[in-house]
N, C-alpha and C positions, 0 to 999 in steps of 0.2 A: 213352237216355231214362229219366227216373225213372218211377215206377209210375203217377202220375197222367197224365203226358204219354203214356205208352204206352197207357193206357186210352182216352184221347181219340183217339189215332191209330187204334187198333183200331176204335173206334166209327165214326169218319169214313171210314176207308179200306176197312173190311171190313163191319161189321155194318149200317151204314145203306145199304149197297148190296144188301142182301138183302130181298126182298119178304116173307120169313117172319118177320122180326124185329118184335116189338111192344114198345114202351117199357115197358109195364106188366108184361112177363114177369118171372118171378123167376129166380134162379140166380146163380152166381158172377160171370159177365160183367156182369150187370145191376147187381150191387152195386159192382163196380169202376167202372162208368160213373157211378153215383150218387155214389160217393166222390170221383171226379175232379170232377164238377160242384160238389160241396160245396166242394172245395178252390179251385175257380175263383172263388169269392166273394171271395177275398183274393189269389189268384195271377193278377195281370193279364197276366203273361207267357204263361201257359197260355191265358188268354182270347184274347190276340193270335194265338196259334198256331191256335186253333180258327177264329177269324174269317178268318184267312188261308186256311185250308183250305176255307172257304165261298166266299170271293172267287175263289180259284183251286183248284177241286177236284183238279187235277192236281199240286198242290204236293208236292214230293218229301220224303222223310223227313228229309233233311239240313236243309233250310230250316225244316221244322216244328220240328225239335229246336233249331235255332238260336234260333228265336223263343221256344219254350217254356222254354228254359234261359237266356235272356239275362241274367237277374239274377245268375247265377253265373259269367258270362263276364268276361274282362278288358275294358278300354275298347275295344280293337279289335273284339272280338266283339260288344259292345253296339252299336257303330257299324254293323257289318254287319247286325245284326238290325234296326236302325232303318232302314237303307236298303231292306231287303226290304219292310218295312211301308210305307215311303214310296212305293215303286214300285207296290205294290198299291193304295194309296189314290189314287194318280194315275190308275190304270186305271179305278177305280170312278167317280171324279168327273169325269174329263176325256176319257175315250176311249169314244166312242159305240159302237165296235165290240166293247167288252168287256162282253158280255151275261151278267151273273151269273145272272140268272133261267134263261136257256137252259142254261148250263153246269151249274147245280145240278140242274135237272130231268133232264138227260142222265146225270149221274153218280150221283146218289143215288136210291134207290127209296122214300125216305120224305120227307114234308114236313119240312124241316129245322127251321123255327121250332116247329112242332107237336111234333116229337120231343123237343126240349129242354124244352118246356113240360111234356110228359108225364113226362119224367125228373124234373123238378123236383117233380112231384106225389108222387113216391115218397120225397121227403126230408122228414122230420117237421118240422124247425124252419124257420119262414118265412124267417129271416135267412140260413139255409144254402142257400136256393133262389136267392139273388141271382145267382150266377154263371151258372146255367142260364137264368134269366130275362133276363139281359143278352144272352147269346148269342141267345136266341129273338127278342128285340126288334131287335137289330142285324141278324140274319139276315132278319127280316121286312122291314126297310127295304132291305136289299141285293137281295132278290128282288122288290122292288116289289109287296108284297102289297096287296090292296085296303085303302083307308084305315081302315075300321073294324076289320079284322083287325089291322093295325098298331097301332091305338089300344088294342085289347084287350091286346096284349103290353105296351104302356106302362103300362096300368092295373095289370097284375100286378106290374110292376116297382115301381110306386108302393106297392102293398100290402105288398111285401116290405121296403121300406126307406124310403119317403117320398122326401125330397130326395136326389138322387144325380147326380153329374156326367154319367154315361151317360144317365140318363133326361132330364136337362135338355137335353142335346144332341139326343137323338132327338125330344123333344117340340118343340124348336125346328124341327127338320126337318118334323115333322108339321104344325105351325101355319103354316109358310111354304111348304108343298108342295115342299120340297126333295127331289129324287130323284136316283138315279144317272144318269150320262151317257147310258147306253143307253136310259133312259126319257125323256130329254129330246131326244136326237138332236142335241146340240150340244156344243161344247167351248169355253167362253168364255175368251178369252185373258187377261182381267183376273184370273180365278180361277186360271188356271195360273200366272201371274206371282206371285200371292199365295202359292201353295203353294211355289214355288221360294224365295221370301224366307223363309218359315217354316222350310223344311228347312235352308237355309244357316245361319240363326240357331241352330237346334237342334243341328245337327251341330258347330257351332263351340263350343258351350258346355254342352250338356245331355245327359242320359242318353237312352236309347231311350224314346220315348213309346209308351204302349199305345194300343190302337185307339180307346178312347173319347176320348183326347186328340186323336188324328188326326181324329175326327169333329167335335170341337169346332172345329178349324181349318177343316174343310170347310163348316161350317154357320153361320159368322158372317156379318154383313151383306155383301151383294155377291155371294154365291154365286147361281148361276142357278137358276131354278125351272122347274117343268113349264110348257110352253107351252100 
């Protein structure tokens, strides 16, 4: 792993599992985490890896590295990374038994969206907080935070950049009460078929899509909402 990917792996796999860690603490580790969050504002592959580690807290280092380094891989490696992300997206959107909220609470000792928000607060430039705010907002949606907590993350994302593909997708989810499958308790076949069509088209002709693009596919018209 490169330095930023290693920092995010250490944060997710070790530090956030400690009750003693506070995102506002100073020190070398904290600076590494903030530097990686700053890099995530432009590094969508690293963003994907972090989101994957939230969707599946048991994600192994090999798949994390595959996602984080996908832009430096050959076409075969990029397709493998795309498949990993597609499988995780499928679990979130269409498998009611894949409860991200329960898994995150069991694995991490910190509130994940709040932790990334607090890490962002230690980054001086507003634009450089974008990566951390994106993770916080996506994580808030994944763990099905209360609506106003989720909206607060969207507002921070707006303050950091204004119009943004990630914020547009998540705002659409907020406006239409679109939630992960475990919060719906269903698995609509029409949506599953749509994902299959999207993946076939993308794997036939496109590079690996990052998590915000995956969410845009999930939240277009026709996706199921909370009952």
